[in-house]
N, C-alpha and C positions, 0 to 999 in steps of 0.2 A: 325860561318861564314855561314853555310848552311842556317840558319834561316834568316840571312840578305839578302842572295840571293833570298830566297823564298818571303820575304816581298817586295823586289824591284820588283819582277815579279808580285805580286798582285797589286802593285801600277800602274804598266804599263798596266795591264789588265783593271783596273778601268778607267784609262785615255782613253784607246783605246775604251772602251764601249761608250764613249760620243763624240768621235772625228768624224767629217765628212770629214775633209780635208784629201785627200788620201796621200798627202806628209807627213803629220803628222802621219798618220797610218803607213806609210813605215818607218818613223824614229823610232816610237815606236817598230815596229817589228824588226828593226835592233838592237835596244838596247836589246830586248828580246833574240835575237840570241846570242848576246855578253854574256849576263848573263848565258844562257844555256851552252855556251862554257866554261865560268869561272867555273860553277858548275862541268862540266865534267873534267876540269883540276884539280880542287880541289880534287874531289873524287879519281882521278888517283893517286895523291900524298898521300892522307890520308889512302886509303884502298887498300892494296895489293890484286890483283886478282889472283886466282888460275886458270891456263889455262888447266891443264890436267883433262879431264873428265867433266869439268863444261860446262853446256849448255849455249849458247849465248842468252842473252835477246834481244828482238827486238828493244828496245829504249835505248837511253842514260839516265842516271839519271837526267840530266838537262832537257831533254824533258819530263820526267815523272813529275818532279816538276813544270814545266811550265804548264802542263795540270791540275795539282792540283790547281795551282794558278788561272787559268781560271775558273775552276769549283767552287772555293771558291767565286770568284766575282759573278758568275752567281747565286749561291745559295743565296747570300746576296741580290742581286738585286731582286730575286724572293720574298724574304721576304718583301722588301720595296714595291714592286708592288702589291703583292697578299695577303700578310699577312702570319703569321706563320702556319696557318691551311690549306692552299690551297693544292690541289693535285700537282700543278706545283712546289710549294716550296718543298713539300715532295720528289718529283722526283729528284730535284736538290740536295738536301741534301743526299738522298740515293746514288746518283751517286758519290758525293764527298766521302762518306763513303767507297764506293767500291774502289775508287782510293787510299784512305789512306790505306786500307787493303792490296791492291796490292803492294803499296810502302813498307809497313812494311814487307811483305813477301819477296819482292825482296831484301831489305837490309839484312835480315836474311840469305837468300840463298847465297848472294854474300859473306857475312862475313864468312860463313863456307865452301865456295868453291864449292857449288852445281851449282851456276850460275855465269856468268861473264857478264860484261857490254861491249857494243861495243866500240872499240877504235875510238876516234874522231880525 
């Protein structure tokens, strides 16, 4: 399920990158917000969170996944525009890798009760 949400966010970010009509941008952003909320609802149901002693993460899981989706689109656009060996492409993919590492660490910390996600 989480993968479906992430894929939908990627598709919205791809569309948003090419849209110039502000009404359509607002519609896309509205749908992104809905998906972020759906992710947050899903994770609340699927992963119990330990409240005692767990530090609060600054972002919801949905927001983290939305940022990763945006970074994925930007990294792929950099490849298309500049090629695989450009510095710009490298920076984008490095940023995406950092986000993925942070996501992995966050999930592990939530699972063992060292960190908790904000209630949405």
